[in-house]
C-alpha positions as CSV (number, residue, x, y, z in Angstrom):
1,M,2.5,20.7,-19.6
2,D,6.3,20.7,-20.0
3,W,6.8,17.1,-20.8
4,R,10.6,17.3,-21.1
5,N,10.9,18.7,-17.6
6,F,8.4,16.1,-16.4
7,A,10.4,13.3,-17.9
8,Q,13.5,14.6,-16.1
9,Q,11.5,14.6,-12.8
10,M,10.3,11.1,-13.4
11,A,13.9,9.9,-13.9
12,S,15.0,11.6,-10.7
13,M,12.0,10.1,-8.8
14,A,12.8,6.6,-10.1
15,R,16.3,6.9,-8.7
16,D,15.1,8.3,-5.4
17,L,12.5,5.5,-5.0
18,L,15.1,2.8,-5.5
19,A,17.3,4.5,-2.9
20,E,14.7,4.2,-0.1
21,H,15.4,1.6,2.5
22,T,11.9,0.7,3.7
23,L,8.5,0.0,2.2
24,D,6.9,2.8,4.3
25,S,9.4,5.4,3.2
26,T,9.0,4.3,-0.5
27,L,5.2,4.7,-0.3
28,K,5.5,8.1,1.4
29,R,7.8,9.4,-1.3
30,I,5.4,8.2,-4.0
31,S,2.5,10.1,-2.4
32,R,4.6,13.3,-1.9
33,K,5.8,13.1,-5.5
34,A,2.2,12.9,-6.7
35,V,1.5,16.2,-5.0
36,E,4.7,17.8,-6.3
37,L,4.6,16.6,-9.9
38,V,1.0,16.3,-11.0
39,D,-0.6,19.7,-11.8
40,G,-3.6,20.3,-9.5
41,C,-2.9,17.5,-7.1
42,D,-3.4,18.7,-3.5
43,A,-3.4,15.4,-1.7
44,S,-2.5,11.8,-2.5
45,G,-2.3,8.3,-1.0
46,I,-2.4,4.6,-1.8
47,L,-5.5,2.5,-1.2
48,V,-5.0,-1.3,-0.8
49,L,-7.9,-3.7,-0.7
50,R,-7.8,-6.9,1.4
51,G,-11.1,-8.6,0.6
52,D,-13.5,-5.7,1.0
53,R,-11.4,-3.9,3.7
54,V,-9.6,-0.8,2.7
55,S,-6.1,0.2,4.0
56,S,-4.9,3.8,3.5
57,L,-1.1,3.8,3.0
58,A,1.1,6.9,3.0
59,P,-1.8,9.5,2.9
60,T,-0.6,13.1,2.6
61,S,-3.7,14.4,4.4
62,Q,-6.7,13.3,6.4
63,L,-8.8,13.9,3.4
64,V,-7.3,10.9,1.7
65,V,-8.1,8.6,4.7
66,D,-11.7,10.0,4.9
67,S,-12.2,9.4,1.2
68,D,-10.8,5.8,1.5
69,R,-13.1,5.0,4.4
70,L,-16.1,6.5,2.5
71,Q,-15.3,4.3,-0.5
72,E,-15.0,1.3,1.8
73,S,-18.4,1.9,3.5
74,L,-20.2,2.6,0.2
75,R,-18.3,-0.1,-1.8
76,E,-17.8,2.3,-4.6
77,G,-15.5,5.0,-5.8
78,P,-12.8,5.4,-8.5
79,C,-9.9,4.3,-6.3
80,F,-11.9,1.5,-4.7
81,D,-12.7,0.2,-8.3
82,A,-9.1,0.8,-9.5
83,A,-7.8,-1.4,-6.6
84,R,-10.1,-4.3,-7.4
85,P,-8.5,-7.1,-9.4
86,D,-11.8,-8.0,-11.1
87,R,-12.0,-4.7,-12.9
88,A,-10.4,-4.2,-16.3
89,E,-10.2,-0.4,-16.0
90,R,-6.9,0.9,-14.7
91,V,-7.4,4.7,-14.7
92,F,-10.4,6.6,-13.3
93,R,-11.1,10.3,-13.2
94,I,-13.8,12.5,-11.8
95,P,-13.0,16.0,-13.2
96,D,-15.8,18.0,-11.4
97,F,-17.5,17.0,-8.2
98,T,-20.0,19.9,-8.6
99,A,-21.5,18.3,-11.7
100,D,-24.2,15.6,-11.5
101,P,-22.3,12.2,-11.3
102,E,-22.7,9.7,-14.1
103,R,-20.9,7.1,-12.0
104,W,-20.5,6.5,-8.3
105,T,-23.7,8.3,-7.6
106,S,-23.6,7.7,-3.9
107,F,-19.9,8.4,-3.4
108,V,-19.6,11.7,-5.4
109,P,-22.0,13.9,-3.3
110,R,-20.6,12.5,0.0
111,C,-17.0,13.1,-1.1
112,R,-17.9,16.6,-2.2
113,E,-18.8,17.2,1.4
114,L,-15.3,16.3,2.4
115,G,-14.0,19.2,0.3
116,V,-13.0,17.3,-2.8
117,G,-13.3,19.1,-6.1
118,S,-11.8,16.5,-8.5
119,M,-9.9,13.3,-8.2
120,M,-8.1,10.5,-10.1
121,G,-7.3,6.9,-9.3
122,F,-4.6,4.7,-10.9
123,L,-4.2,1.0,-10.6
124,L,-0.7,0.1,-9.3
125,Y,0.3,-3.0,-11.1
126,T,3.3,-4.9,-12.6
127,R,3.3,-7.9,-15.0
128,E,3.1,-10.2,-12.0
129,E,0.8,-8.5,-9.5
130,E,-1.8,-5.8,-8.7
131,L,-0.9,-3.8,-5.7
132,G,-3.6,-1.2,-5.0
133,A,-4.5,2.2,-6.3
134,L,-2.7,5.5,-6.2
135,N,-5.2,8.3,-5.4
136,M,-4.9,12.0,-6.3
137,Y,-7.2,14.7,-5.1
138,S,-7.7,18.4,-5.8
139,Y,-9.7,20.8,-3.6
140,K,-10.9,22.6,-6.8
141,P,-13.2,21.2,-9.6
142,G,-11.8,21.0,-13.1
143,M,-8.2,20.8,-12.0
144,F,-7.4,17.3,-13.5
145,T,-7.2,17.4,-17.3
146,E,-6.2,14.7,-19.8
147,D,-2.6,15.9,-19.4
148,S,-3.0,15.4,-15.6
149,E,-4.3,11.9,-16.2
150,T,-1.3,11.1,-18.5
151,A,1.1,12.5,-15.9
152,G,-0.6,10.5,-13.1
153,W,-0.5,7.3,-15.1
154,L,3.2,7.7,-15.8
155,L,4.0,8.4,-12.2
156,A,1.8,5.4,-11.1
157,S,3.8,3.2,-13.5
158,H,7.1,4.1,-11.9
159,A,5.5,3.8,-8.5
160,A,4.2,0.3,-9.0
161,V,7.6,-1.0,-9.8
162,A,9.1,0.7,-6.7
163,F,6.2,-0.5,-4.6
164,S,6.6,-4.1,-5.7
165,T,10.4,-4.1,-5.3
166,A,10.2,-2.5,-1.8
167,R,7.5,-5.0,-0.7
168,T,9.6,-7.9,-1.9
169,D,12.6,-6.6,-0.1
170,A,10.5,-6.1,3.1
171,Q,9.1,-9.6,2.9
172,L,12.6,-11.0,2.4
173,Q,14.0,-9.1,5.4
174,D,11.0,-10.3,7.5
175,A,11.6,-13.9,6.4
176,I,15.3,-13.7,7.4
177,A,14.5,-12.2,10.7
178,T,11.9,-14.9,11.4
179,R,14.4,-17.6,10.5
180,H,17.0,-16.2,12.9
181,L,14.3,-15.9,15.6
182,I,13.2,-19.5,15.2
183,G,16.8,-20.7,15.1
184,E,17.5,-18.9,18.4
185,A,14.4,-20.4,20.0
186,M,15.3,-23.9,18.8
187,G,18.8,-23.5,20.3
188,I,17.2,-22.6,23.7
189,L,14.9,-25.6,23.6
190,M,17.7,-27.9,22.5
191,G,19.8,-26.8,25.5
192,R,17.0,-26.8,28.0
193,H,15.4,-30.1,27.1
194,H,18.3,-31.9,25.5
195,V,16.5,-32.6,22.2
196,T,17.6,-32.6,18.6
197,E,17.2,-29.8,16.1
198,D,14.2,-31.6,14.5
199,Q,12.6,-32.3,17.9
200,A,13.0,-28.6,18.9
201,F,11.3,-27.4,15.7
202,D,8.5,-29.9,16.3
203,I,8.0,-28.5,19.8
204,L,7.7,-25.0,18.4
205,R,5.3,-26.1,15.6
206,T,3.1,-28.1,18.0
207,Q,2.8,-25.2,20.4
208,S,2.0,-22.9,17.5
209,Q,-0.8,-25.2,16.3
210,R,-2.1,-25.9,19.8
211,T,-2.4,-22.2,20.7
212,N,-3.3,-21.0,17.3
213,T,-0.3,-18.6,17.4
214,K,2.1,-17.8,14.6
215,L,5.3,-19.8,14.8
216,R,7.3,-16.5,14.9
217,E,5.4,-15.4,18.0
218,V,6.0,-18.7,19.7
219,A,9.7,-18.4,18.9
220,R,9.8,-14.8,20.2
221,R,8.2,-15.9,23.5
222,V,10.8,-18.6,23.9
223,C,13.6,-16.2,23.2
224,E,12.3,-13.6,25.7
225,T,11.3,-16.0,28.5
226,G,13.1,-19.2,27.9
227,T,9.9,-21.1,28.1
228,L,6.8,-22.1,26.0
229,D,4.4,-21.0,28.7
230,Q,2.1,-18.1,27.8
């Protein structure tokens, strides 16, 4: 492993990730860089757990999605475990899927049928939060070594910071858009019903609670139709 060259690639990747404009593009770049920079990595993606439900983000191939679904159905697997906040381990590796498994005894033979030869999982975390797991797959057994694991961990560390930053930016942009939408809807109600700003907001909030609809969606309907009617 040429660690000097790898360090240069990491520095370049960090700059590229911060230059991305959306969360989706940030995650896609992370997955692509895993394939480009980690020796033996043929496919990559990010697994996120919400309760016991798995979401596959930015997969580079269908193999990643199939593996994530398999881990969800079996409730086991290295990336499934890496993404769980109640586990202390942050790095997992299965070097050879043709060998008898010592862990994940249900997952390994089923995943072998998908064409996986070896895989790794890395918890994506910052000091404040745990975000999910970065998955790396090889079609051949024995491709992921200790050097591969170190490289994957370094990449995942950079990726976690970029993921967290991009998600925060996306949440901020969404909050700003929601605020503008609600403000526009309030203006429509104030003009139509001759009510105050506080009264207009109460009308939106009451409709949201009555219909069990998010406030943003109620506001969107008002902006599109000029009325609260569904």
